[in-house]
C-alpha positions, -999 to +999 in steps of 0.1 A: +385+436-120+356+422-098+368+439-067+394+468-064+426+456-046+454+480-032+492+479-019+495+482+017+515+482+042+515+470+082+516+509+088+486+514+067+465+482+082+473+499+116+456+531+101+428+508+089+421+491+123+424+529+140+402+540+117+375+514+123+377+527+164+380+563+157+354+566+134+330+541+158+325+516+134+335+493+158+339+495+193+367+470+199+394+452+180+404+412+179+438+416+183+463+393+196+492+393+220+526+371+223+520+338+249+556+332+249+572+335+217+562+350+186+542+322+169+525+317+204+500+342+201+464+348+222+430+368+217+434+402+230+404+429+225+420+462+219+398+496+221+428+518+227+436+529+195+475+533+203+474+494+210+469+489+176+507+494+167+511+455+180+488+441+162+504+405+154+494+408+114+522+385+101+523+359+125+485+356+123+490+351+088+518+325+087+511+307+120+475+316+135+464+319+171+482+298+197+471+259+206+433+256+203+428+295+200+407+311+171+388+344+160+353+327+158+362+306+190+370+335+207+346+354+194+320+325+206+334+318+241+334+353+249+302+365+236+318+397+227+295+406+196+262+398+211+262+435+223+295+452+209+306+458+174+340+443+167+366+442+143+376+407+139+405+394+117+409+357+111+407+332+080+379+320+055+369+294+081+367+314+106+339+334+086+325+304+076+321+294+115+308+329+124+277+323+103+271+289+117+274+306+150+253+334+142+223+307+130+225+292+165+225+332+175+260+326+197+277+357+178+259+387+159+272+391+123+254+425+121+277+435+151+310+421+129+333+441+105+354+416+090+386+413+076+397+379+065+428+364+053+433+353+016+462+331+024+481+292+017+474+285+053+486+285+086+516+262+100+509+248+136+531+265+161+537+226+176+561+226+146+582+253+150+599+252+184+619+223+175+629+234+140+638+265+154+659+254+183+675+231+156+687+258+128+696+280+158+670+305+148+667+329+177+628+342+173+634+372+192+650+381+163+625+379+136+609+408+120+584+397+098+573+361+080+560+348+049+543+320+043+545+306+005+533+272-009+570+257-006+584+275+024+585+295+052+604+327+048+618+347+083+630+380+079+655+387+106+660+421+125+696+417+120+710+398+088+693+378+058+666+363+054+662+327+064+642+300+041+627+274+055+616+245+030+585+230+040+581+192+046+577+170+073+593+187+100+576+223+092+547+222+071+515+239+065+482+221+082+472+188+065+436+207+065+446+237+052+462+217+018+430+205+011+409+233+017+393+246-014+378+284+003+405+306+007+381+334+007+347+345+017+324+368+001+311+378+036+345+396+042+343+431+044+379+428+035+403+401+020+438+408+031+473+387+019+504+382+005+501+367-030+519+382-057+544+396-033+579+390-036+599+386-002+619+413-001+587+439+004+567+436+035+535+447+019+501+431+017+473+429-008+441+442+003+408+439-014+375+463-007+347+435-006+319+455+005+304+490-001+315+499+036+349+488+027+348+507-002+338+537+015+368+533+040+393+533+016+379+567-001+378+582+035+420+570+042+422+585+005+441+552-008+427+553-041+466+558-053+474+525-038+453+507-061+471+480-083+473+478-119+458+456-141+491+432-147+496+429-111+456+421-103+465+387-129+493+379-115+473+378-079+442+361-097+464+336-111+484+325-081+452+327-061+440+300-086+471+281-089+466+277-048+432+262-052+437+241-083+466+226-062+443+225-032+417+203-051+441+177-061+451+173-030+420+169-021+406+145-045+435+124-040+437+124+000+403+124+004+396+090-026+427+070-006+409+077+026+375+068+015+393+039+000+410+020+029+385-003+042+404-005+078+402+033+083+375+035+116+408+014+133+426+045+133+407+064+160+412+034+187+443+056+190+418+088+205+427+093+242+395+114+252+410+142+258+390+167+242+412+190+228+391+186+195+362+200+213+380+230+228+393+235+196+363+235+176+349+270+163+310+255+164+307+239+193+291+260+216+278+236+242+290+256+281+296+221+293+306+192+268+284+158+279+304+140+260+337+146+277+320+144+308+310+108+299+342+098+289+361+105+318+330+092+337+341+059+316+302+059+306+316+062+273+343+049+253+367+065+235+360+054+202+324+059+208+332+094+216+350+098+186+324+088+163+294+108+182+314+140+175+312+132+136+276+128+138+272+157+161+288+186+141+293+164+111+266+188+091+281+225+107+321+220+105+334+243+087+370+228+078+389+248+104+410+219+106+420+227+144+405+195+154+429+176+142+463+202+144+454+197+182+447+160+185+482+149+208+475+115+185+473+133+153+442+116+145+427+119+108+398+139+118+395+166+088+393+137+067+363+127+079+346+161+083+357+173+047+343+139+035+312+147+054+312+180+043+315+167+000+289+140+008+266+168+023+273+197-002+264+164-032+234+148-019+215+177+003+228+209-013+240+223+017+276+240+030+280+249+062+291+289+066+284+297+033+253+320+038+228+330+066+200+320+045+202+281+045+187+262+075+215+239+098+210+204+080+198+185+109+171+211+112+160+208+077+141+177+079+110+172+060 
């Protein structure tokens, strides 16, 4: 095995986070709390190990944070990591965003202990309210959830599991179905549910860094290591997900770029600024673009086109701009096509490593 992987349960995960706090590896954990319902989670910093028992692990894996929030976005706007050691749990795109923000001195990577999800993506909570109502699902009766490439599985506190097939009504956000970077090597741990069957509430934990391996030893989890057969299944599932995402990416980007009228799609932009609020690499205190739209000194199409050039080279493909867009503009198709072009023509990939200079500053 390239990395050692372990089978853990929710209680083990809580023990891991408490260990980070008790051993002073971090001062705070970026956790979350329910805002209105189970799938509307907002960021919350925790210093008391007792509060770790409420960490919404399965919700964040399946739904992510509510609306414009994300782990990286929270660290950006609170500036907590500049002077405080933080344990952060987020997606691979969060790790990429944190690398870009470190380059701009908005976060301090040295102060972060990172646990990254190894997942298939997330379901925006905008799809769930209507579907739960339609199917008479009491969200307060959900104990646990899983997300596979084909269905959302809900374990109910009372009764059998409920399986919701993914489709037009409930689906993984489009951006995630085209994402070909589901993990990040700079995370200390990866955690996910690949190879975990629906009757189990376990997770697979991958130790990627030396300090992660030290924690495994301190917690005496050597007996939780998975065998070669399960590891091979894990690798196969991870590989298949990437292959499917690659095929989807190539097909959908090709169709988009072949559409000569594609930029007319952006006439629908309302200039609401939700894309700015949800972007984890936009760090201006006040957005000059949204101010100009409000003052009517910039039209809405110019606004969205300027955003493409303004943050195109630092986009980390989190997809929050499109999932929060009220008119569902194909923003991620533009940003993903730009990212592919920068990689091909300039050898630049945002959020891959700290040493690579931001493209717009790398001018010869």
